C-alpha positions, 0 to 999 in steps of 0.5 A, a space after each residue: 542883770 548878770 548875763 548868766 541869769 538873763 532869760 536868753 541864757 537860761 532858755 538856751 541852757 534849758 534847750 541844750 540840757 533839758 534833762 538837767 533842768 528836768 532833774 532840777 525840777 524833780 528835786 525841787 518838786 519833791 522837796 515841795 511835796 515833803 514840805 506840803 506833807 508837814 504843813 500842819 500847825 502853821 495855819 491859824 484862824 486868828 487875825 492879829 494887828 501887829 502895828 499898834 494904833 490908837 484904835 487898837 490901844 483903845 480896844 485893849 483898854 476897854 477890854 481891860 477896864 470895862 468889858 473884861 476878857 471874853 470867856 472861852 466856852 465849849 458846849 458838849 452835846 451828848 445824844 442817843 437815839 434810844 436812851 433818855 436822860 432817865 436811863 442808867 446808861 445815859 447817866 453813866 455815859 455822861 458821868 464818864 465824859 464829865 470825869 474825863 473832862 474834869 481830869 484836864 486842868 483849867 476846865 470848869 465842867 457843868 454836870 446836869 445830874 448835879 446842877 439839875 438845870 432843865 435848859 441843858 436837856 432837849 424836849 425829847 430827853 435824848 440830848 443833853 448839854 455839858 457846858 465847859 468853861 475854859 479858865 486857862 490856856 488858848 481856846 484852840 489848844 484847849 478845844 483840841 484837848 476836849 476833842 481828844 477826850 470826847 473821841 473816846 466816847 463818840 460812837 460808843 454804845 450808840 451815843 454821839 458826843 461832839 463839842 461846839 465853840 470858838 475854839 473847836 470851830 477854829 480847830 476844825 477850820 485849820 485842820 480842813 485848810 491843812 488837808 486841802 493844802 496838802 491835797 492840792 500840793 500832792 496832786 498839783 505837783 506831780 501834774 506839773 512834773 509830767 508837763 515838764 517832762 513832756 515839754 522838755 522831752 519834746 525838745 
């Protein structure tokens, strides 16, 4: 090991020039905080096997030749505390949601008022399901598109509009994880900086 990088030399340098070390740590921590604030998009809930094996190839063949690709679905829930599916306001709200979803490419949207499937309505008549089949794109990316449409209707006129599915669950997981990491960095790094200032300032 180089003498310059030896623990003894580094300790002596830190003792003789404490504020230089503190300044270097400040720059390092500031850069880490900037990196933490832009962490979005680097997390995923998917588990991938990057080394091909006999079992992974067998699984791919089974999916390709026997089972087929698992369909990507989202289920939109429309709920009102006051209106029921027979009310014009409920019908109008659902029509707007369906139109917004159908404006997105690669989605097949089922409208209860067109299909008349009883299983899509709750017993109270205040909740209604809108099945969405994703025929193009990644589950999480398409869930983000769907959520973007639903945000325009959720909470409007007393209606609650949410979606559930593998894509939206993965999307929520990644967003929550990113926020937690950002919070940990923003809180933890200043504390580490204060400790460094106190320790080196006492030398």
